[in-house]
N, C-alpha and C positions, 0 to 999 in steps of 0.2 A: 671647720671643723667643730670649732669649741659652740659655734650658734645651732649646729645639727645635734651636737651632744646636749644641748639646752633643751632643745626641741623634744628629741627623742629619748631623754635621758631617762626615763621610765622607763621606757618599752627595754632599753640595754639593761637596766637593772632587773627587770623581770626574764629576760632571757638567760642573762647569767647565772640567775638564782635557779632558772629551770635546768640549764647545762650544768651546775653544780650539783643538782640534784640527781639529776641522771648518772651524773660520773660518779658521784659518792656511793648510789645505790648500786651499781653495777661491778664499781669496783669493791665495796663491801660483801656485796655476793660472791665474785670471785675469790677474793681470800677466804672467806669463810668456806667455800666448795672446796677450793685448793688446799688448805688445811685439812679438812674432812677427809680428803682423798690421801693425802701424805699421812695422815694419824691411821686410816684404815689400812693403807697397806703396813705401814711399819708395824703396828699393833696385833693385825689378823692377818691379811691377804700373805705375807710373806713367812711368818710363824708357821700359817696352815701348809705354805710349800713346802718349809722345814721339815714339819712333822709326817707329810704325805711322804717326802723322800724317805725320812727317817723310819717311816713304819715299812715301807717296802725292804729296805735295808734289814729291819729287823725281820722280819719274815723267813727272807732269805737265810739271815743268819740261826736264826729259831732252828728252821728247819734241818740247817747243815748240824746244827747241834744237837738234834734227836737223831740224827744218821748216826753221829761220829757215837753218843751216849750208848746206841744199839750195839755198834761195833765194839768199843767198850766191854760190854757186859755180855758180850757174845761168848756161848761155852766151847763153840769150837777153836776161836781166835785163842782164847785163855788159854785151852787144854794143848794147841797146837805151843804154845811156846812154853807152858809149863812141861809138857814131854821133850822138850829139847831142840824144837824146831826141826824138825828130821827131813821135812818134805816140802822145800822150798816153793815148789811147782803147785803145791795146793795151797797157801797162804797168796801166791800173786792170781791164782785164779781166784780166788775169794774177794780180793782187791781191786781185781778187775770186773767181776762182777757189781760190786760195789759202785764202783764208779759210772759204769755203763746205765745202772738203772736208777742214778740219781744226776744223771748230767752234770756229773762233777767233772773238775778239770785234773784233779788229781787227789788219790786214795792211798794210804799210808799205813805203814806200822815200824815202829822204831824198837825190836827187842834191849831188854835192860840186861840181861846176861850176855849176848854177844855183838850189841850194840849196832847189829846190821840194822839197816835203811832198806823196808821192803817197799816197793810200789806195783803198779798194774803189769810193767814189763820184767818185774825179776826185783835183784838185788842192787840199787841204785850205789850205795857205798857203805862203807862203818864210818857212824859219826865218833869225832875223837874232839876231847874236851878243848884242845890247844887250836882247834879249827873256829875260826869267826862264825863262819856259815852254821856251826854246828850249836853255837851257843844256845839256842834255843831250847834244844833239847835239855840242857841242864839245867836252865831256867823252871822249864815245866817238871822238873823232878823234885823242885823246891816249893812248888805251888802248895798251898794248901786249901786250893776251891779243884774240882773235880776236873775243870778244864780251863784254857784260855782263847781269847780269838786274839789271832794275830796277823797283821798284813807284813807279808814277806814275798823275798823272790823264791820261785818254785824250779828246783835244780833239774826236776824234772820234765818241766817244760821251757824250755832254751831260758832258764831266769825271769820269766814274765814274772809280774806282779800278781800276787794272788793272796785272798784271804783264806787262812787255815785256821781250822778248830783242832786245836791240840787236846785231846781227851786220855787222861791218866789212866792206865789198865793194872788192875791189882787180881791177886790171884784170890781162891775162896778164903784163905786167912788173912787178909786184907794187905800183903805185901806188895808192893810197887812192882812192874815187872814190865813196863813200856809204856810207849806213847802211841797213840792211834788217832785216825780222824780224816776228814775229808778237805778239801781246798776248793775255793770258788775264783773263777775267775772275776777280774774287773770289767770285761766287756760287758757283763751284765748290768752293775752301776752305770758303767758309761752308757749304757744305752737309756735306761732309766733317766739320767741324768739330760740326755739329748731329747726325749719324749717330754720331758716336764719344761727345758728350755725352749720347745717347739711351740708348745702349748699356750705356755704363760708370758714369754718375751721375758725370761728372767735369765740373769747367769748363776748357774749353779755347779759349785766346787769344792774341793776337798783340801783342808791345810793340816798338815801333821803337826807334831807338837815343837820341832824347831820351827816352824813357818816357812817349811816347801809346800808348793802345790802338789798336792800328792795323786790327786784325779780332778779331771775337769772335763766337760762336754767339748765336742767338735767347733763349738764356735767360739772356743777359747783355747784355741792351738796354740796363738802367738803369745797369751799371757806368760808373763815372766814366770821363773821358777821360784823367786823368793816372793814372799806375800810383802814384805817389806821394801821391796824395791820398786811394788805398783804404786802409780802415782796417784794422790790423794788419800786411799787406804793403807798407805804404807804408815802413816801417822796413828790409823788406828788399831797397827799389827801389835802392839805391845799389851793393849787391852783386850784383844781377840785370843790371844795366846794364853793369857794370864786367867782366865776363865777355865773353870774346872768342872761346874757344875751343868746340868743339863738344862736349866732356864736358858730361853733365850736372850739375846742382847740385839737391842733396836738402837742402831745407830747408822749414820748418813755423812757422806764426805761429799768433796765439790769437786768435779772435773771444769774444763775449759768450757766446756757448754751446757752444762746439766746438773742436775743435784743427784747424786744415788743414794737410796734407801738401803741398807744394810740389817740382814736378819742372820745372826750367828750362834750357834748351840755347839755344844761339846758330844761327841760319840765315845760314850766310854767301850762300847766293842770293838771299836778301832782303834781309838785313841787321836782320833782325827777331831776337827774342828769342821763344822758343816756352813758354809757361807752361802746366803741367797741375795742376790743384787736385784734392785729395779730400777730403772731409770724412770725418771719422774715427767720427763718430757712427754713421752710415749702416752701417760695417764691423763697428763694434765693438757695436752695437746685438744683434743676434743672441747676441754673445759674454754680455753682460750679461743677458741673457733666461736664457741657459744656466746663469749665475753664480747669479742670483736662484733658479734651480730648483733648483739645488744646495743654495743655502742652507737652501730649503724642506722637502729632502729631508732634510739634515742636523738640522735642527731636529726635525724627526718620528722621526727614526731616534732622536737624542738624548732626547726626551719619551720615547720608548718606550722606549728602555735605561733611563732614569731612572727610569719608573715599575716596571719590572722589578727593578730594585735597590733601587724602595723598598720593595717587597712581599715583596721576599726579605732585606731588612734587618730591616723590621717582623718578619718572622717569625721571622728567630733572634732580634733584639731580644727578641721576647717569648718564646720557648726561653729566652733566658740569664736575661731580670727572673723568669720563672718558678722558673727554676732556682736562683736567687740569692733566691729569697724564699719559696718551697716544699721542704718535707720532700720527697725523694724517695720515701721509702720512704709515708708514710701521706696524702701530697699537701696535707697541713697546711700551715699557715704555720710557715717555721722563727722562730727566737729573735731574727735581724737582722730581716725584716720586723714581727715581733711589737712590737717596741719603735717604729717609725714608728706603726703600726695605737693602740699604747697613748697615746704623744704626742697625738696626733689625738682620738681618744678623750676623754682627760684637758680638753682645750680644749673639745670641745663640752659635756661635762659641767659645767664650770666655767661656759659661757654660758646652760644651761639649768638649771644649779643641779641637776639630776639626780643622784642616789646612783648609784656605780658600783663592782662588786666585783670581786676577783682571784681565783682559785681554782686550785690548786696540786694537781693530781693524781699520785700515784704508784703503780705494779705492785707489790702486794706479793709479797715472794719470786719477783722477775722473774729473777734471777740464777740461782735453781736452776732455771727453768723451762729457761733457755740450757743449762745444765751437764747436765742430764738429757734434754733433749729434742733439743737442737742450735737452731741460729740460726734456722732456717726455721720452726720451729713458733713461738720468740721474734718473728719479722716478722708470723707470722700474729694471734697476740697483739696487737701494737702496734697493725696495720692493723686489726683485729675493735673494738680500743677505741676506736678512731679515726672510724669509721663509727656504732657506738654513739653516741658524743658528738655527732656532728652531727645524728643524728636526734632526740638528747633537746634539745638546746638549740633555742636560738629565731633565729630568720635573722639578727637583729642581735647576736647575740655572738659573739664571736670565739675560736677555741680554735688553738693552736699547738703543735707539739713542742718542750717547752723543754729536754731533754734524753735522755739514752739511754732511759729508762721515765718520764720525767717529763712531764707535759700542763700547760699555764698556759691557763686560760680567763678570758677577760675577760666580764663580765656587765654590760652596759650596762643606765639606767635600773631599778637593783634594787639594794634594798635587803639589808643583811646578814641579815634574816630569811628574805626570800625566797631569798637567793642558797643560805644554808644548806638550804634545801627542795630547791632546783633538784639541788644538788650531792648530797645525800640520794637523791633519785629516781634519778639520774645512777650514783650506787653501788650503790643494789639491783639495777636494771639489770644493770649489768654481771656483779654477783654471780651472778644469776639466768641470765645468758647460758651456751650450750654452746660452749665453745671447741674442742670435740674436733677432731680433724682425723685424716683418713685418707691415707697415704702409703707406697704400695709394699704394698697390702693390709693394711697396721695401721693401726688405729684406735687416735690419742691420746686419753685422756681428760685433760680438762683442767679442773680448777675456778680462776677467776681471781677473784683481789678486789684492792680498791684502797683507799687511804688517801687522805683529801682535806683539804687547811687552806683555809680562806676567811677572806678580809678585805676589809672597806670601806674605799677610799678615804678620806682625811681633806682637808681642806680644806690647798691649798699642801703638801700631802704628796707629797715625792719618791718616784720610781718603787721605787729600791731600797728604802726605807722601807716601800712596801705589800709589796713580795713579801719582804721579812724576815719580817714578820708572818703572811705567809700560810704562810712554810715553817715558823715556830715551831710553828703550828698544826697544820701535816702532822706534825710530829715528835711532839705530842701525841698523834696517832690513831694513830702508830707505836707510840708507847711504852706505849700502853694496848689492844695485842693487834691493832692494824691492821683493816682493814675497817672503817672508820667514817670519820664526816667532825667537824671539830673547828673553830669559827672563834675567831678572835682580834677582840677589840673596841676 
């Protein structure tokens, strides 16, 4: 493993840097996009939804205020009260027409003189100061403004929650003579909420000033009645309820599986807080899919680039290794590579107890060949001898270029006598080979011979000792006329 890392360490680091770059870029892009989406939802999208709901509410309420104002200033209604409320059927008919014409859930009149509560079907009751349900009337009597918007139960419609516009009535001299107006059902607002929830996949609901859920869409029927009891948002309840300004609050809270963005604003006409929620996961999910797609593409690109780099590195490493271990001219092993091969062969020989011999080969009078015919001819001779040696030796034998005109041969599983015979056969083949070469229409005739020294490796003998004995045998061959093979015992 350590050797592999040394061999491909650069490739590993390049791949890691490439992976780190892709991951950093993808994560950074995801975080920036997620934060931008979250900021857009919190500061723009949710407030716009709240503004749209608020605008729809205001539109309905303003229309109702306008109708109630017309009723309060209607000459017939004021004269009927001033003249002593003589014919209740007349006001009943009037209120019924107002209700039907404006699609209201309720239309009413309370006279200050008789305290009678009139509605579209007649007289409902007489309001009394000690009656809790009638406190709204006595509150309106003390108003400084012309009207109020109030959410209350409607006794004329089975105590259903209704938005009332309570408009004060004055006679022609400015004396307070009663309260009139119409009521809107909350079903209209529920329909509006459901429409927005289905279109934008957001939770929309209203909370009163005591923190109770006053109105919610159909998909929030299971919501708890108290804002403080809802998990996550409960901790934000005091901050939401404390706000009495129309500006939006941008909040967020955590659930078990998601981050919820919340926009809250106070609706002064109703005295309620409008809350709009958005689950982050629904908007972040497509972004997450793009993120994982980018990661998959990045992984694929990294894999392809790494494979290309691996093949390129291996190719060039192979060239470098070959260049480092091979003689460029003869394509034989060089001296550095032979040292490793020799040590491995020596260990194999010791384990198998098989003899091994070293043969040192030197070209006779090679310097004269270079001086007389040039180095190109000399290189030709070296390559020819290398080829002859490869053909003449066994596959298990190893030959390397030892020096300028010297070659070293390692004969495995070979005793001295056999090694000498192999060397003699090689010497004879070289001596009989035609080294002639034609260059520029000139044919150079060459007769090349070699001298060789053979030594058998002894037990526990060092490499230097074996080669020294082979070298001594080689010098004996040279001293005795060259073109011969000598051995060292």
